[in-house]
C-alpha positions in Angstrom: 1.0 -19.1 -4.8 2.0 -17.0 -7.7 3.5 -20.0 -9.6 0.4 -22.0 -9.0 -1.8 -19.1 -10.1 0.1 -19.0 -13.5 -0.4 -22.7 -13.9 -4.1 -22.5 -13.2 -4.5 -19.7 -15.7 -2.6 -21.6 -18.4 -4.7 -24.7 -17.6 -7.9 -22.7 -18.0 -6.8 -21.2 -21.3 -5.6 -24.6 -22.6 -9.0 -26.1 -21.7 -10.8 -23.4 -23.6 -8.5 -23.8 -26.6 -9.3 -27.5 -26.6 -13.0 -26.9 -26.1 -13.8 -23.4 -27.4 -17.5 -24.3 -27.6 -17.6 -24.2 -23.7 -16.6 -20.5 -23.6 -20.2 -19.1 -23.2 -20.5 -21.0 -19.9 -17.3 -19.4 -18.6 -18.3 -15.7 -18.8 -18.3 -15.5 -15.0 -14.5 -15.0 -15.3 -13.8 -11.5 -16.6 -10.4 -10.8 -18.3 -9.3 -8.7 -15.3 -9.3 -11.9 -13.2 -6.0 -13.0 -14.8 -2.7 -12.0 -13.2 -0.7 -11.7 -16.4 -1.6 -9.3 -19.2 -0.9 -11.8 -21.9 -3.3 -14.3 -20.3 -6.0 -11.6 -19.9 -5.5 -10.6 -23.5 -5.8 -14.2 -24.8 -9.0 -14.7 -22.7 -10.5 -11.6 -24.2 -9.5 -12.8 -27.7 -11.2 -16.1 -27.2 -14.4 -14.5 -26.1 -14.3 -12.1 -29.1 -14.6 -15.0 -31.5 -17.8 -16.7 -32.4 -16.6 -20.3 -32.6 -20.0 -21.6 -33.7 -19.0 -20.1 -37.1 -15.4 -21.5 -37.1 -14.6 -25.0 -38.3 -12.5 -27.0 -35.9 -9.5 -27.0 -38.3 -9.7 -23.2 -38.7 -9.6 -22.5 -34.9 -5.8 -21.8 -34.8 -6.0 -19.4 -37.8 -9.0 -17.6 -36.3 -7.1 -17.1 -33.0 -3.9 -16.0 -34.7 -5.9 -13.4 -36.7 -7.6 -12.1 -33.6 -4.2 -11.9 -31.7 -2.8 -9.9 -34.6 -5.3 -7.2 -33.9 -4.0 -6.6 -30.3 -2.4 -3.2 -30.2 0.3 -4.0 -27.7 3.2 -5.4 -29.6 4.8 -7.1 -26.6 1.6 -9.0 -25.9 1.3 -10.0 -29.5 4.8 -11.5 -29.3 4.0 -13.3 -26.1 1.0 -14.9 -27.8 2.8 -16.4 -30.7 1.2 -19.4 -32.5 3.6 -21.8 -30.9 3.0 -20.4 -27.4 -0.8 -20.6 -27.8 -0.8 -24.1 -29.2 1.5 -25.2 -26.4 -1.2 -24.4 -23.8 -3.2 -27.4 -25.0 -0.4 -29.8 -24.0 -1.5 -32.2 -21.2 1.4 -31.0 -19.1 -0.2 -27.6 -19.1 -3.8 -28.5 -19.0 -4.3 -31.9 -17.3 -8.0 -32.3 -18.1 -10.0 -29.9 -20.3 -13.2 -31.1 -18.8 -12.2 -29.5 -15.5 -12.2 -26.0 -16.9 -14.8 -24.7 -14.4 -12.6 -25.9 -11.5 -9.5 -24.3 -13.1 -11.5 -21.1 -13.5 -12.5 -21.2 -9.8 -8.9 -21.4 -8.9 -8.1 -18.4 -11.1 -10.9 -16.4 -9.6 -9.9 -17.4 -6.1 -6.3 -16.1 -6.7 -7.7 -12.9 -8.2 -9.8 -12.3 -5.1 -6.8 -12.8 -2.9 -4.9 -10.2 -4.9 -7.8 -7.7 -4.8 -8.1 -8.0 -1.1 -4.4 -7.5 -0.6 -4.5 -4.4 -2.8 -7.5 -3.1 -0.8 -5.6 -3.5 2.5 -2.5 -1.7 1.1 -4.6 1.2 -0.2 -6.3 1.4 3.2 -3.0 1.7 5.0 -1.6 4.3 2.5 -4.7 6.4 3.0 -4.6 6.2 6.8 -0.9 7.2 6.9 -1.1 10.0 4.4 -4.2 11.7 5.7 -4.0 14.7 8.0 -5.7 14.4 11.4 -8.4 16.9 10.4 -9.1 14.8 7.2 -10.1 11.7 9.2 -13.7 11.8 8.0 -12.7 11.9 4.4 -10.1 9.1 4.9 -12.8 6.9 6.6 -15.0 7.3 3.5 -12.3 5.3 1.7 -12.8 2.6 4.3 -16.5 2.6 3.4 -15.6 2.2 -0.3 -13.3 -0.7 0.7 -16.3 -2.4 2.3 -18.2 -1.9 -1.0 -15.3 -3.4 -2.9 -15.3 -6.5 -0.6 -19.0 -6.9 -1.3 -18.3 -6.8 -5.0 -15.6 -9.5 -4.6 -18.1 -11.6 -2.6 -20.6 -11.2 -5.4 -18.0 -12.2 -8.0 -17.3 -15.4 -6.1 -20.9 -16.2 -5.7 -21.3 -15.9 -9.5 -19.1 -19.0 -9.9 -21.0 -22.3 -10.3 -22.1 -23.7 -7.0 -20.2 -27.0 -7.6 -17.0 -25.1 -8.0 -17.6 -23.1 -4.8 -18.4 -26.2 -2.9 -15.0 -27.7 -4.0 -12.9 -24.7 -3.2 -14.6 -22.7 -0.5 -13.5 -24.7 2.5 -12.9 -23.6 6.1 -9.3 -23.5 7.3 -8.2 -26.3 9.6 -6.8 -23.9 12.2 -7.9 -20.3 13.0 -6.0 -17.7 11.1 -4.7 -14.7 13.1 -2.9 -11.9 11.4 0.6 -11.0 12.7 0.3 -7.9 14.9 1.8 -4.6 13.8 5.2 -3.8 15.0 4.3 -0.1 15.7 1.4 2.2 15.8 0.8 4.6 12.8 -0.7 7.5 14.9 -0.2 8.7 18.4 -1.0 12.2 19.9 -0.2 12.0 23.6 -0.4 15.8 24.0 -4.0 15.9 22.7 -4.8 13.0 25.0 -3.4 14.8 28.1 -5.0 18.1 27.3 -8.4 16.5 26.8 -8.3 14.6 30.1 -6.9 17.6 32.0 -9.6 19.8 30.6 -12.3 17.3 31.5 -10.9 17.0 35.0 -10.9 20.8 35.4 -14.4 21.1 34.1 -16.3 17.7 34.2 -19.5 19.1 32.7 -17.6 19.0 29.4 -18.1 15.2 29.4 -21.6 16.0 27.9 -19.9 17.6 24.9 -17.8 14.5 24.0 -20.2 11.6 24.1 -18.5 10.2 21.0 -15.1 9.9 22.7 -14.3 6.4 24.1 -11.6 5.2 26.4 -10.2 3.0 23.7 -9.3 6.1 21.8 -6.5 6.8 24.3 -3.1 5.2 23.9 -1.6 6.3 27.2 -2.7 3.7 29.8 -3.0 6.1 32.7 -4.9 8.7 30.7 -7.2 6.0 29.5 -7.8 4.9 33.1 -8.6 8.4 34.2 -11.0 9.0 31.3 -12.7 5.7 31.9 -13.1 6.5 35.6 -14.5 10.0 34.9 -17.0 8.6 32.4 -18.2 6.0 34.9 -18.6 8.7 37.6 -20.4 10.9 35.3 -22.8 8.1 34.3 -23.6 7.8 38.0 -23.9 11.6 38.5 -21.1 11.3 41.1 -18.7 14.2 41.9 -15.5 14.2 39.8 -12.2 15.3 41.3 -8.7 13.8 41.5 -9.6 11.7 44.6 -12.9 10.3 43.3 -11.3 9.5 40.0 -8.4 7.6 41.7 -10.9 5.8 43.9 -13.0 4.7 40.9 -10.0 3.8 38.8 -8.8 1.2 41.3 -12.1 -0.7 40.8 -11.0 -1.4 37.2 -8.2 -3.9 36.2 -5.1 -2.7 34.5 -2.8 0.3 34.9 -3.8 2.8 37.7 -3.1 6.5 37.4 -0.2 7.6 39.6 -0.4 10.5 42.0 2.0 12.4 39.8 -0.1 12.1 36.7 -3.3 13.1 38.6 -1.4 16.1 40.0 -0.2 17.2 36.6 -3.6 16.8 35.1 -5.2 18.8 38.0 -2.8 21.7 37.5 -2.6 21.6 33.7 -6.3 21.6 32.8 -7.6 24.2 30.3 -11.4 24.4 30.8 -13.4 24.7 27.6 -11.1 22.9 25.3 -12.1 19.3 25.7 -14.3 19.1 22.6 -11.5 20.5 20.4 -8.7 18.3 21.7 -11.0 15.4 22.1 -11.8 15.5 18.4 -8.1 15.3 17.7 -7.8 12.3 20.0 -10.7 10.6 18.2 -9.4 11.4 14.7 -5.9 10.2 15.5 -7.3 6.9 17.0 -9.6 6.4 14.0 -6.7 6.8 11.5 -4.6 4.4 13.5 -7.4 1.8 13.6 -7.8 2.2 9.9 -4.1 1.5 9.4 -4.5 -1.6 11.6 -7.5 -2.8 9.6 -5.5 -2.4 6.4 -2.6 -4.3 8.0 -4.9 -7.2 9.0 -6.7 -7.3 5.7 -3.5 -7.5 3.8 -2.2 -10.3 6.0 -5.4 -12.3 5.7 -5.1 -12.1 1.9 -1.7 -13.7 2.1 -3.0 -16.8 3.8 -3.7 -19.4 1.0 -5.7 -21.5 3.6 -8.5 -18.8 3.4 -10.8 -19.6 0.6 -12.6 -16.6 -1.0 -15.8 -16.7 1.1 -13.9 -16.9 4.3 -11.3 -14.4 3.2 -13.9 -11.7 2.4 -15.7 -12.4 5.7 -12.4 -12.0 7.7 -11.6 -8.8 5.8 -15.1 -7.4 6.4 -14.8 -8.1 10.2 -11.4 -6.3 10.2 -13.1 -3.3 8.6 -16.0 -3.0 11.1 -14.1 -0.7 13.6 -13.6 1.8 10.7 -17.3 1.9 10.0 -18.0 2.6 13.7 -15.3 5.3 13.8 -16.8 7.0 10.7 -20.1 7.4 12.5 -18.4 8.8 15.6 -16.2 11.2 13.6 -19.3 12.5 11.8 -21.1 12.9 15.2 -18.1 14.8 16.6 -18.2 17.3 13.7 -21.9 17.8 14.1 -21.8 18.1 17.9 -22.5 21.8 19.0 -20.0 23.4 21.4 -22.3 23.4 24.5 -19.9 25.4 26.6 -20.2 28.4 24.3 -23.9 28.3 23.9 -26.0 30.8 25.9 -29.7 30.5 26.4 -31.9 32.8 24.3 -33.4 35.7 26.2 -37.0 35.2 27.2 -39.8 36.7 25.1 -41.4 39.9 26.4 -44.4 39.3 28.6 -47.9 40.0 27.4 -49.6 41.9 30.4 -53.0 42.4 28.9 -54.0 38.9 27.7 -53.0 35.3 27.7 -51.0 34.0 24.7 -53.0 32.3 22.0 -52.6 28.5 22.4 -52.6 28.0 18.6 -49.8 30.6 18.3 -47.8 28.8 21.0 -48.1 25.5 19.2 -46.7 27.1 16.0 -43.7 28.3 17.9 -43.1 24.9 19.5 -43.1 23.4 16.1 
């Protein structure tokens, strides 16, 4: 795709050199859209010249004079008069009248590069963040979503005729290649959380933001799911009831050994703390997975810009949901450590003023 991108950029530049009067209609393509710095510089140079005041025979001289003002010497050398004039060759620019279509191809390629970069940055952030920095890392995921919205707006700024020609659906569904390994796992925190909840099930009320999908160990996931189901039904929770409920669900079943270890290894009162570690670890891992998928989507040339941005946005949705849960976990009070306030002293001589009671309730 890189070779075709360069050809599309050269074709667009050649079309504009052939018909510079059409430049005002091409302002939906910013210089940053180009993959090569010399192409971007020439695009900026062309837009800096008022060709309505330049005679056709004087166009090459006007462009050479503008190129001479570029500060970067290397780019000035790349944009030599012979190189610039060669862009008008039919072998480079097949048809100058198709400049908008060439421009759409250039913009499409730029959106693919931008989405790939966004995915790579997402993975870097997820892998470098500490577990207790998950909320801040997930803010980066929110900014990635905003970036995708900007790319979608940039594509929609292209002429509708261009988008209709280029923004087609792929013939076959595109599925990203799965990751070879997880980025984050904390089996100790998972085991401590489940053991603590099994020892003191009332702590389930303190971790409403923790889901079974946050657990990577299949047996611990099964135990937590069973405890959550029992708690929703207000049923007793102990190793036997958990094992009985777990068998109702498909998948891996907790072994007697695991249940015994959990029963004897529970530390009551710590579920909220270790559960938050489980959530943060899972959120960072899902963020890494989202970055992986977004990057892979960007490398599929069959995905036109509109479809690509839509796929990338869907890959990012779990991160937005995790951000809300991580924020809820940080706000959640530690119910186990909260004691009821002492009652107010009784008033033996007269009933309390109703208006005063209302103010207190407020």
